[in-house]
N, CA, C and O of each residue as an XYZ file, in Angstrom:
856
protein
N      21.157     28.984     -3.497
C      21.617     27.634     -2.984
C      23.221     27.529     -3.264
O      23.999     26.918     -2.531
N      23.561     28.192     -4.387
C      25.066     28.130     -4.645
C      25.788     28.935     -3.611
O      26.904     28.602     -3.213
N      25.124     30.050     -3.150
C      25.805     30.886     -2.183
C      25.873     30.236     -0.966
O      26.858     30.445     -0.258
N      24.962     29.449     -0.579
C      25.117     28.599      0.719
C      26.191     27.654      0.699
O      26.924     27.492      1.675
N      26.328     26.947     -0.507
C      27.306     25.931     -0.663
C      28.691     26.666     -0.590
O      29.623     26.194      0.062
N      28.777     27.740     -1.226
C      30.197     28.413     -1.161
C      30.490     28.829      0.345
O      31.598     28.607      0.833
N      29.515     29.414      1.042
C      29.796     29.646      2.378
C      30.066     28.533      3.248
O      30.867     28.705      4.167
N      29.480     27.351      3.080
C      29.811     26.261      3.752
C      31.257     25.716      3.490
O      32.009     25.314      4.378
N      31.538     25.756      2.183
C      32.888     25.458      1.785
C      33.978     26.313      2.427
O      35.023     25.872      2.906
N      33.627     27.513      2.379
C      34.544     28.554      2.996
C      34.788     28.202      4.614
O      35.884     28.196      5.174
N      33.730     27.963      5.111
C      33.638     27.626      6.620
C      34.491     26.385      6.858
O      35.289     26.312      7.792
N      34.285     25.407      5.965
C      35.170     24.192      6.220
C      36.623     24.375      5.854
O      37.407     23.546      6.315
N      37.069     25.294      5.130
C      38.237     25.755      4.778
C      39.110     26.130      5.999
O      40.339     26.078      5.977
N      38.334     26.531      7.126
C      38.999     26.904      8.178
C      39.706     25.765      8.944
O      40.647     25.997      9.704
N      39.221     24.526      8.717
C      39.996     23.347      9.161
C      39.385     23.125     10.685
O      38.624     23.919     11.239
N      39.858     21.925     11.232
C      39.497     21.536     12.464
C      40.152     22.050     13.615
O      39.831     21.641     14.731
N      41.135     22.998     13.439
C      41.931     23.479     14.522
C      41.091     24.362     15.498
O      41.335     24.254     16.699
N      40.107     25.241     15.076
C      39.491     25.969     16.018
C      38.491     25.133     16.806
O      38.222     25.467     17.959
N      37.857     23.933     16.179
C      37.038     23.035     16.937
C      37.928     22.402     18.147
O      37.413     22.176     19.242
N      39.188     22.153     17.899
C      39.934     21.439     19.025
C      40.142     22.546     20.101
O      40.020     22.256     21.291
N      40.477     23.897     19.675
C      40.619     24.684     20.765
C      39.370     25.015     21.493
O      39.443     25.270     22.695
N      38.181     25.034     20.850
C      36.872     25.009     21.617
C      36.784     23.898     22.463
O      36.409     24.132     23.612
N      37.062     22.657     22.136
C      36.949     21.512     22.897
C      38.002     21.746     24.224
O      37.673     21.507     25.386
N      39.246     22.228     23.829
C      40.124     22.389     25.135
C      39.677     23.459     26.068
O      39.990     23.384     27.257
N      38.949     24.476     25.602
C      38.368     25.594     26.311
C      37.274     25.059     27.248
O      37.171     25.443     28.412
N      36.457     24.146     26.676
C      35.210     23.497     27.275
C      35.780     22.637     28.434
O      35.288     22.623     29.562
N      36.906     21.894     28.031
C      37.487     21.002     29.096
C      38.024     21.629     30.279
O      37.839     21.128     31.388
N      38.801     22.894     30.084
C      39.296     23.694     31.172
C      38.287     24.155     32.064
O      38.483     24.142     33.279
N      37.040     24.632     31.475
C      35.876     25.130     32.197
C      35.389     24.031     32.970
O      35.153     24.190     34.168
N      35.188     22.765     32.317
C      34.741     21.558     32.983
C      35.516     21.108     34.197
O      34.937     20.760     35.226
N      36.866     21.117     34.069
C      37.948     20.816     35.125
C      37.710     21.637     36.385
O      37.659     21.193     37.532
N      37.560     23.031     35.958
C      37.425     23.916     37.078
C      36.225     23.821     37.871
O      36.216     24.108     39.068
N      35.067     23.369     37.145
C      33.733     23.241     37.852
C      33.833     21.841     38.764
O      33.248     21.733     39.842
N      34.584     20.877     38.232
C      34.713     19.625     38.886
C      35.440     19.813     40.115
O      34.991     19.219     41.095
N      36.578     20.592     40.277
C      37.387     20.818     41.348
C      36.544     21.764     42.375
O      36.614     21.631     43.597
N      35.784     22.681     41.756
C      34.998     23.538     42.754
C      34.054     22.791     43.447
O      33.925     22.982     44.656
N      33.249     21.816     42.760
C      32.242     20.966     43.303
C      32.826     20.121     44.227
O      32.303     20.005     45.336
N      34.009     19.403     43.890
C      34.618     18.534     44.791
C      34.948     19.242     46.203
O      34.720     18.675     47.271
N      35.482     20.483     46.112
C      35.805     21.200     47.352
C      34.469     21.476     48.147
O      34.367     21.333     49.365
N      33.419     21.906     47.269
C      32.230     22.323     48.056
C      31.579     21.220     48.676
O      31.027     21.424     49.758
N      31.553     20.031     48.144
C      31.013     18.813     48.767
C      31.733     18.251     49.986
O      31.171     17.772     50.971
N      33.245     18.385     49.772
C      33.935     18.017     50.767
C      33.793     18.904     52.099
O      33.690     18.435     53.233
N      33.806     20.224     51.776
C      33.608     21.223     52.892
C      32.299     21.039     53.705
O      32.249     21.384     54.886
N      31.259     20.499     53.070
C      29.895     20.281     53.717
C      29.658     18.845     54.181
O      28.528     18.462     54.482
N      30.737     18.051     54.237
C      30.330     16.650     54.566
C      30.485     16.509     56.158
O      31.161     17.237     56.884
N      29.751     15.472     56.510
C      29.674     15.208     57.952
C      29.369     13.814     58.256
O      28.982     13.093     57.336
N      29.501     13.334     59.475
C      29.000     11.907     59.972
C      27.621     12.017     60.180
O      27.154     12.325     61.276
N      26.865     11.756     59.075
C      25.298     11.866     59.221
C      24.669     10.810     60.046
O      23.622     11.023     60.659
N      25.237      9.769     60.071
C      24.661      8.627     60.674
C      24.777      8.879     62.381
O      23.906      8.576     63.196
N      25.912      9.428     62.637
C      26.199      9.930     64.161
C      25.280     11.070     64.420
O      24.825     11.209     65.555
N      24.948     11.946     63.412
C      24.098     13.019     63.674
C      22.685     12.733     63.803
O      21.916     13.511     64.366
N      22.332     11.640     63.297
C      20.951     11.090     63.261
C      20.778     10.346     64.767
O      19.753     10.484     65.434
N      21.713      9.689     65.121
C      21.719      8.936     66.511
C      21.688      9.988     67.664
O      21.001      9.851     68.676
N      22.502     11.052     67.409
C      22.430     12.308     68.387
C      20.916     12.947     68.454
O      20.330     13.237     69.497
N      20.448     13.092     67.224
C      19.289     13.885     67.138
C      18.076     12.886     67.559
O      17.082     13.474     67.983
N      18.012     11.677     67.516
C      17.064     10.840     68.032
C      17.121     10.702     69.521
O      16.106     10.546     70.200
N      18.272     10.761     69.988
C      18.434     10.602     71.371
C      18.026     11.883     72.133
O      17.499     11.801     73.242
N      18.278     13.087     71.523
C      17.887     14.242     72.127
C      16.399     14.428     71.984
O      15.783     14.887     72.946
N      15.744     14.106     70.840
C      14.358     14.090     70.789
C      13.549     13.249     71.670
O      12.450     13.588     72.108
N      14.167     12.075     71.925
C      13.647     11.093     72.792
C      13.590     11.777     74.251
O      12.625     11.513     74.969
N      14.417     12.493     74.627
C      14.622     13.264     75.801
C      13.641     14.591     75.785
O      13.565     15.271     76.808
N      13.008     14.890     74.790
C      12.222     16.100     74.587
C      13.101     17.324     74.651
O      12.643     18.422     74.968
N      14.382     17.122     74.343
C      15.244     18.227     74.365
C      15.621     19.002     73.031
O      16.729     19.022     72.495
N      14.382     19.676     72.586
C      14.365     20.212     71.228
C      15.593     21.319     71.154
O      16.222     21.497     70.111
N      15.838     21.967     72.248
C      16.778     23.174     72.236
C      18.173     22.426     72.036
O      18.988     23.023     71.332
N      18.505     21.337     72.508
C      19.636     20.599     72.501
C      19.780     20.030     71.062
O      20.896     19.992     70.546
N      18.680     19.589     70.404
C      18.550     19.064     69.016
C      18.941     20.176     68.113
O      19.750     19.976     67.206
N      18.373     21.405     68.333
C      18.637     22.519     67.394
C      20.290     23.067     67.569
O      20.945     23.640     66.699
N      20.672     22.764     68.750
C      22.179     23.218     68.835
C      23.045     22.229     68.110
O      24.046     22.571     67.480
N      22.603     20.927     68.227
C      23.487     19.791     67.589
C      23.406     20.063     66.129
O      24.434     19.988     65.456
N      22.230     20.382     65.571
C      22.143     20.549     64.116
C      22.948     21.959     63.633
O      23.414     22.061     62.498
N      23.036     22.879     64.504
C      23.674     23.985     64.235
C      25.282     23.879     64.101
O      26.023     24.641     63.480
N      25.603     22.789     64.810
C      27.163     22.537     64.727
C      27.610     21.715     63.466
O      28.807     21.579     63.216
N      26.753     21.238     62.774
C      27.081     20.299     61.564
C      27.077     21.344     60.497
O      26.297     22.297     60.497
N      28.103     21.091     59.469
C      28.296     21.771     58.241
C      27.553     21.081     56.982
O      27.681     21.466     55.820
N      26.804     20.064     57.384
C      26.249     19.357     56.243
C      24.872     20.006     55.862
O      24.184     20.692     56.617
N      24.573     19.655     54.494
C      23.153     20.188     54.074
C      22.090     19.523     54.666
O      20.991     20.063     54.791
N      22.356     18.254     55.088
C      21.255     17.482     55.663
C      20.926     18.255     57.045
O      19.742     18.446     57.321
N      21.836     18.657     57.831
C      21.521     19.312     59.173
C      20.890     20.790     58.816
O      20.018     21.229     59.566
N      21.245     21.430     57.877
C      20.674     22.754     57.433
C      19.219     22.615     57.187
O      18.368     23.387     57.629
N      18.971     21.471     56.376
C      17.453     21.371     56.034
C      16.684     20.979     57.377
O      15.656     21.595     57.660
N      17.099     20.096     58.104
C      16.444     19.895     59.357
C      16.343     20.978     60.253
O      15.281     21.274     60.800
N      17.514     21.645     60.445
C      17.514     22.916     61.239
C      16.351     23.903     60.828
O      15.709     24.569     61.640
N      16.173     23.910     59.530
C      15.101     24.981     59.170
C      13.722     24.368     59.564
O      12.772     25.143     59.671
N      13.563     23.213     59.758
C      12.308     22.594     60.227
C      12.100     22.644     61.770
O      11.046     22.878     62.362
N      13.242     22.395     62.257
C      13.199     22.544     63.689
C      12.807     23.921     64.338
O      12.265     23.993     65.441
N      13.111     24.953     63.597
C      12.907     26.255     64.041
C      11.379     26.732     64.105
O      10.966     27.785     64.591
N      10.644     25.723     63.506
C       9.071     26.016     63.449
C       8.489     24.837     64.172
O       7.334     24.563     63.846
N       9.056     24.074     65.096
C       8.281     23.082     65.781
C       7.050     23.504     66.531
O       6.131     22.712     66.743
N       7.034     24.758     66.933
C       5.812     25.068     67.703
C       4.661     25.316     66.709
O       3.545     25.324     67.227
N       4.720     25.514     65.411
C       3.709     25.596     64.621
C       3.102     24.265     64.179
O       2.165     24.207     63.384
N       3.642     23.276     64.696
C       3.120     21.981     64.281
C       3.833     21.247     63.098
O       4.612     21.776     62.305
N       3.426     19.908     63.113
C       4.095     19.148     61.956
C       3.824     19.633     60.443
O       4.621     19.419     59.531
N       2.827     20.187     60.319
C       2.469     20.535     58.887
C       3.492     21.743     58.444
O       3.961     21.755     57.306
N       3.791     22.697     59.352
C       4.511     23.812     59.122
C       5.984     23.212     58.962
O       6.680     23.636     58.039
N       6.444     22.307     59.770
C       7.688     21.675     59.735
C       7.944     21.156     58.372
O       8.946     21.396     57.699
N       6.876     20.375     58.015
C       6.955     19.629     56.610
C       7.145     20.591     55.463
O       7.913     20.327     54.538
N       6.431     21.728     55.522
C       6.415     22.555     54.553
C       7.920     23.365     54.509
O       8.473     23.671     53.452
N       8.371     23.600     55.618
C       9.648     24.230     55.809
C      10.844     23.335     55.284
O      11.795     23.784     54.645
N      10.653     21.869     55.674
C      11.544     21.059     55.211
C      11.678     20.827     53.563
O      12.736     20.679     52.951
N      10.511     20.832     53.081
C      10.351     20.789     51.589
C      10.969     22.019     50.846
O      11.678     21.975     49.841
N      10.577     23.076     51.507
C      11.288     24.204     50.837
C      12.680     24.298     50.897
O      13.301     24.633     49.888
N      13.356     24.000     52.136
C      14.780     24.101     52.319
C      15.492     22.916     51.473
O      16.671     23.002     51.129
N      14.761     21.921     51.201
C      15.319     20.778     50.522
C      15.465     21.212     49.050
O      16.462     20.883     48.408
N      14.558     21.888     48.559
C      14.555     22.551     47.102
C      15.787     23.513     46.977
O      16.527     23.522     45.994
N      15.927     24.302     48.048
C      17.168     25.240     47.955
C      18.420     24.481     48.034
O      19.338     24.765     47.265
N      18.545     23.480     48.954
C      19.798     22.774     49.008
C      20.034     22.001     47.570
O      21.180     21.981     47.122
N      19.103     21.446     46.936
C      19.324     20.773     45.765
C      19.739     21.696     44.655
O      20.541     21.297     43.811
N      19.233     22.916     44.608
C      19.661     23.903     43.647
C      21.038     24.197     44.062
O      21.854     24.098     43.145
N      21.474     24.509     45.127
C      22.772     24.884     45.504
C      23.713     23.722     45.192
O      24.773     23.994     44.629
N      23.419     22.393     45.517
C      24.318     21.421     45.087
C      24.376     21.101     43.703
O      25.406     20.591     43.262
N      23.369     21.344     42.931
C      23.339     21.189     41.501
C      24.121     22.379     40.642
O      24.249     22.276     39.422
N      24.538     23.308     41.250
C      25.074     24.442     40.612
C      26.135     24.171     39.797
O      27.090     23.512     40.207
N      26.066     24.662     38.548
C      26.986     24.437     37.480
C      27.147     22.843     36.841
O      27.916     22.501     35.943
N      26.292     22.087     37.503
C      26.395     20.760     36.979
C      25.639     20.539     35.594
O      25.906     19.566     34.889
N      24.710     21.460     35.247
C      24.193     21.394     33.864
C      25.247     21.618     32.880
O      25.204     20.988     31.823
N      26.233     22.488     33.123
C      27.139     22.723     32.133
C      27.937     21.460     31.728
O      28.229     21.210     30.558
N      28.321     20.560     32.954
C      29.016     19.416     32.911
C      28.173     18.219     32.022
O      28.697     17.523     31.153
N      26.933     18.159     32.391
C      26.135     17.427     31.608
C      26.006     17.745     30.145
O      25.907     16.872     29.282
N      26.013     19.135     29.888
C      25.927     19.417     28.418
C      27.234     19.116     27.754
O      27.314     18.596     26.641
N      28.207     19.451     28.457
C      29.565     19.029     27.702
C      29.799     17.575     27.513
O      30.338     17.114     26.507
N      29.376     16.871     28.512
C      29.571     15.375     28.380
C      28.774     14.953     27.266
O      29.297     14.183     26.461
N      27.443     15.381     27.066
C      26.497     14.901     26.072
C      26.847     15.291     24.625
O      26.540     14.587     23.663
N      27.567     16.559     24.525
C      27.677     17.090     23.271
C      29.130     17.172     22.833
O      29.343     17.258     21.624
N      30.059     17.157     23.602
C      31.454     17.148     23.227
C      31.861     16.176     22.120
O      32.651     16.534     21.247
N      31.349     14.997     22.146
C      31.762     14.057     21.029
C      31.177     14.490     19.626
O      31.679     14.218     18.536
N      30.040     15.202     19.849
C      29.470     15.728     18.578
C      30.264     16.929     18.023
O      30.466     17.110     16.822
N      30.681     17.708     18.991
C      31.717     18.917     18.497
C      32.797     18.389     17.951
O      33.254     18.924     16.941
N      33.421     17.237     18.506
C      34.445     16.610     17.887
C      34.348     16.046     16.476
O      35.177     16.099     15.567
N      33.090     15.472     16.510
C      32.672     14.954     15.134
C      32.712     16.078     14.075
O      33.362     16.010     13.032
N      31.959     17.100     14.452
C      31.965     18.316     13.612
C      33.416     18.583     12.984
O      33.644     18.674     11.777
N      34.337     18.691     13.997
C      35.797     18.930     13.722
C      36.287     17.855     12.672
O      37.066     18.130     11.759
N      35.747     16.597     12.899
C      36.320     15.667     11.892
C      35.717     15.867     10.439
O      36.372     15.831      9.398
N      34.377     16.081     10.550
C      33.648     16.394      9.165
C      34.329     17.588      8.490
O      34.481     17.575      7.269
N      34.769     18.681      9.280
C      35.339     19.751      8.564
C      36.774     19.441      8.033
O      37.181     19.866      6.953
N      37.489     18.681      8.862
C      38.950     18.290      8.556
C      38.810     17.356      7.212
O      39.622     17.492      6.296
N      37.779     16.435      7.142
C      37.728     15.602      6.089
C      37.479     16.529      4.676
O      38.090     16.378      3.619
N      36.509     17.437      4.930
C      36.106     18.402      3.738
C      37.403     19.092      3.182
O      37.736     19.090      1.997
N      38.100     19.695      4.239
C      39.370     20.296      3.800
C      40.474     19.412      3.193
O      41.243     19.792      2.310
N      40.470     18.155      3.778
C      41.341     17.192      3.152
C      41.074     16.896      1.720
O      41.997     16.819      0.908
N      39.824     16.729      1.395
C      39.299     16.427      0.034
C      39.762     17.612     -0.717
O      40.322     17.395     -1.792
N      39.623     18.761     -0.340
C      39.983     20.010     -1.013
C      41.354     19.989     -1.499
O      41.677     20.182     -2.671
N      42.270     19.704     -0.375
C      43.688     19.625     -0.543
C      44.013     18.578     -1.631
O      44.802     18.743     -2.561
N      43.265     17.451     -1.363
C      43.527     16.369     -2.513
C      43.252     16.872     -3.648
O      44.117     16.606     -4.482
N      42.163     17.667     -4.139
C      41.756     17.954     -5.414
C      42.679     18.986     -5.845
O      42.934     19.011     -7.049
N      43.253     19.882     -5.052
C      44.101     20.803     -5.454
C      45.609     20.072     -5.772
O      46.379     20.705     -6.495
N      45.976     18.944     -5.321
C      47.164     18.264     -5.581
C      46.877     17.314     -6.618
O      47.711     16.417     -6.746
N      45.908     17.305     -7.371
C      45.501     16.581     -8.398
C      45.543     14.896     -8.024
O      45.943     13.989     -8.754
N      45.077     14.818     -6.853
C      45.141     13.306     -6.283
C      46.356     12.726     -5.778
O      46.511     11.530     -5.528
N      47.329     13.767     -5.624
C      48.661     13.241     -4.987
C      48.506     13.265     -3.492
O      47.926     14.221     -2.976
N      48.988     12.270     -2.749
C      49.012     12.342     -1.347
C      50.120     13.133     -0.785
O      51.267     12.686     -0.823
N      49.839     14.329     -0.244
C      50.975     15.195      0.204
C      50.901     15.309      1.609
O      49.965     14.896      2.293
N      52.032     15.947      2.067
C      52.075     16.184      3.771
C      50.955     17.131      4.119
O      50.481     17.020      5.250
N      50.481     18.014      3.337
C      49.189     18.788      3.724
C      48.170     17.844      3.791
O      47.526     17.813      4.839
N      47.926     17.179      3.031
C      46.718     16.184      3.005
C      46.785     15.368      4.266
O      45.770     15.245      4.952
N      48.091     14.717      4.664
C      48.065     13.959      5.881
C      47.893     14.840      7.077
O      47.436     14.356      8.112
N      48.202     16.008      7.009
C      48.039     16.944      8.257
C      46.533     17.271      8.421
O      46.103     17.437      9.563
N      45.776     17.365      7.450
C      44.344     17.771      7.494
C      43.727     16.314      7.973
O      42.925     16.342      8.907
N      43.989     15.327      7.510
C      43.341     13.913      7.976
C      43.835     13.830      9.452
O      43.007     13.549     10.318
N      44.976     14.029      9.750
C      45.324     13.810     11.134
C      44.578     14.645     12.250
O      44.204     14.253     13.355
N      44.447     16.001     11.630
C      43.566     16.821     12.476
C      42.121     16.468     12.665
O      41.523     16.713     13.713
N      41.546     15.857     11.570
C      40.187     15.554     11.673
C      40.048     14.494     12.488
O      39.008     14.414     13.141
N      41.068     13.465     12.614
C      40.808     12.316     13.527
C      41.108     12.757     15.065
O      40.412     12.354     15.997
N      42.120     13.550     15.214
C      42.327     14.186     16.671
C      41.205     14.893     17.185
O      41.044     14.836     18.404
N      40.316     15.613     16.437
C      39.189     16.216     16.688
C      38.067     15.252     17.400
O      37.466     15.577     18.424
N      37.927     14.332     16.877
C      37.005     13.183     17.435
C      37.461     12.612     18.866
O      36.783     12.451     19.881
N      38.831     12.356     18.627
C      39.543     11.864     19.859
C      39.489     12.878     21.143
O      39.185     12.475     22.265
N      39.801     14.167     20.867
C      39.671     15.088     21.863
C      38.222     15.261     22.446
O      38.015     15.476     23.641
N      37.236     15.148     21.491
C      35.862     15.336     21.914
C      35.412     14.018     22.851
O      34.525     14.164     23.693
N      35.966     12.936     22.688
C      35.607     11.862     23.512
C      36.400     12.153     24.920
O      35.816     11.931     25.981
N      37.646     12.619     24.907
C      38.463     12.711     26.032
C      37.718     13.801     27.006
O      37.675     13.688     28.231
N      37.179     14.804     26.306
C      36.500     15.920     27.094
C      35.320     15.342     27.671
O      34.998     15.634     28.823
N      34.646     14.545     26.970
C      33.224     14.159     27.336
C      33.290     13.091     28.384
O      32.359     12.995     29.184
N      34.316     12.281     28.442
C      34.354     11.066     29.352
C      34.323     11.524     30.970
O      33.484     11.126     31.778
N      35.307     12.350     31.231
C      35.279     12.757     32.681
C      34.109     13.731     33.080
O      33.661     13.754     34.227
N      33.616     14.574     32.014
C      32.283     15.333     32.335
C      31.256     14.407     32.725
O      30.704     14.595     33.809
N      30.915     13.438     32.006
C      29.866     12.609     32.208
C      30.117     11.811     33.442
O      29.181     11.677     34.230
N      31.294     11.256     33.706
C      31.666     10.514     35.058
C      31.451     11.370     36.250
O      30.709     10.954     37.139
N      32.004     12.476     36.350
C      31.820     13.416     37.276
C      30.410     13.963     37.524
O      30.020     14.188     38.670
N      29.627     14.183     36.414
C      28.171     14.546     36.507
C      27.487     13.487     37.188
O      26.808     13.746     38.181
N      27.608     12.250     36.724
C      26.959     11.045     37.272
C      27.331     10.965     38.750
O      26.424     10.734     39.550
N      28.646     11.142     39.211
C      29.007     11.009     40.594
C      28.456     12.151     41.586
O      28.288     11.944     42.788
N      28.225     13.232     41.028
C      27.743     14.357     41.708
C      26.276     14.148     41.944
O      25.740     14.433     43.015
N      25.656     13.651     40.932
C      24.166     13.427     41.005
C      23.934     12.382     41.952
O      22.950     12.519     42.678
N      24.717     11.265     42.101
C      24.640     10.276     43.088
C      24.769     10.669     44.360
O      24.004     10.297     45.251
N      25.875     11.549     44.553
C      26.125     12.133     45.918
C      24.866     13.160     46.403
O      24.491     13.213     47.574
N      24.362     13.852     45.464
C      23.149     14.656     45.811
C      22.170     13.688     46.355
O      21.724     13.761     47.500
N      21.873     12.838     45.550
C      20.563     11.847     45.959
C      20.939     11.233     47.274
O      20.051     10.990     48.091
N      22.196     10.968     47.534
C      22.573     10.288     48.958
C      22.152     11.258     50.013
O      21.376     10.989     50.930
N      22.816     12.581     49.774
C      22.554     13.525     50.837
C      21.108     13.912     51.152
O      20.686     14.147     52.285
N      20.358     13.955     49.960
C      18.962     14.341     50.128
C      18.173     13.135     50.917
O      17.306     13.387     51.753
N      18.502     12.005     50.620
C      18.073     10.772     51.139
C      18.202     10.907     52.662
O      17.211     10.793     53.383
N      19.371     11.140     53.124
C      19.562     11.189     54.452
C      18.900     12.397     55.219
O      18.548     12.375     56.398
N      18.787     13.523     54.287
C      18.013     14.826     54.855
C      16.553     14.372     55.114
O      15.912     14.703     56.111
N      16.104     13.596     54.134
C      14.813     13.149     54.341
C      14.450     12.274     55.558
O      13.431     12.353     56.244
N      15.513     11.402     55.692
C      15.536     10.401     56.882
C      15.475     11.296     58.255
O      14.733     11.021     59.197
N      16.210     12.207     58.224
C      16.419     13.055     59.418
C      15.180     13.875     59.615
O      14.790     14.011     60.775
N      14.524     14.426     58.668
C      13.359     15.157     58.579
C      12.247     14.446     58.928
O      11.301     15.065     59.415
N      12.172     13.167     58.761
C      11.131     12.127     59.186
C      11.325     11.855     60.577
O      10.303     11.687     61.243
N      12.276     11.789     61.064
C      12.545     11.514     62.512
C      11.853     12.680     63.293
O      11.015     12.474     64.171
N      12.261     13.889     62.912
C      11.645     15.142     63.447
C      10.048     15.063     63.386
O       9.330     15.299     64.357
N       9.638     14.740     62.257
C       8.059     14.717     62.178
C       7.575     13.642     62.967
O       6.487     13.738     63.533
N       8.305     12.591     63.059
C       7.648     11.377     63.891
C       7.573     11.911     65.268
O       6.514     11.787     65.883
N       8.657     12.533     65.851
C       8.748     13.015     67.198
C       7.474     14.026     67.295
O       6.786     14.024     68.316
N       7.213     14.797     66.318
C       6.141     15.973     66.579
C       4.928     15.314     66.579
O       4.110     15.738     67.396
N       4.558     14.289     65.801
C       3.319     13.721     65.515
C       2.954     12.677     66.663
O       1.804     12.368     66.974
N       4.175     12.163     67.267
C       3.869     11.330     68.450
C       3.481     12.234     69.659
O       2.601     11.869     70.439
N       4.076     13.296     69.797
C       3.683     14.382     70.830
C       2.225     14.764     70.714
O       1.503     14.965     71.690
N       1.850     14.850     69.472
C       0.354     15.330     69.208
C      -0.623     14.251     69.612
O      -1.689     14.536     70.158
N      -0.274     13.061     69.354
C      -1.115     11.813     69.855
C      -1.188     11.718     71.300
O      -2.209     11.381     71.900
N      -0.001     12.046     71.889
C       0.018     11.965     73.393
C      -0.675     13.023     74.107
O      -1.166     12.826     75.218
N      -0.732     14.168     73.491
C      -1.529     15.359     73.995
C      -3.034     15.040     73.623
O      -3.901     15.519     74.354
N      -3.356     14.371     72.689
C      -4.801     14.068     72.447
C      -5.243     12.989     73.354
O      -6.306     12.956     73.973
N      -4.288     12.101     73.358
C      -4.609     10.928     74.345
C      -4.818     11.476     75.900
O      -5.078     10.682     76.805
């Protein structure tokens, strides 16, 4: 038990500086992910409402080939998902529905890439900062004990580092949480539109089936 306490004390004597550098490193990685995701989503944007109108118009004319070409011209994930379904229209609505579900799962995985890191940093950076604060306070008490209760510049430095560690933890967490939530909303928005476009395709196929049976 004494050995464990000695090891913990020795660990605390390292101070909070390494914790702050760790938080800065996490912040740099997080910012890199944020910019990469922004570019990724920006490069795959499209006017999906116009795409839906064009797709409905082409399907109303039974122009499946034209609808396929229109989807291939779009850079959006929504178009890619529906394009995968329109490739198997000859196999019936069930096959199209399965293809849409599979492509949607792939698209979700691609859009959520590296977002887990942002979420983890956003949730845990304040606790890492708090760890730095605790370590800094422990070291500050040690410095106070060595100075026989006198307030020295070394003591004030340790207290300052302890408080800064918590502040850095919060500063790292806030943008990570904000962008994580923003990207998640954007993903839900895009997948909702993909579902709407896919349902338009399924409605067209099921309508043709009813006409053939009638």
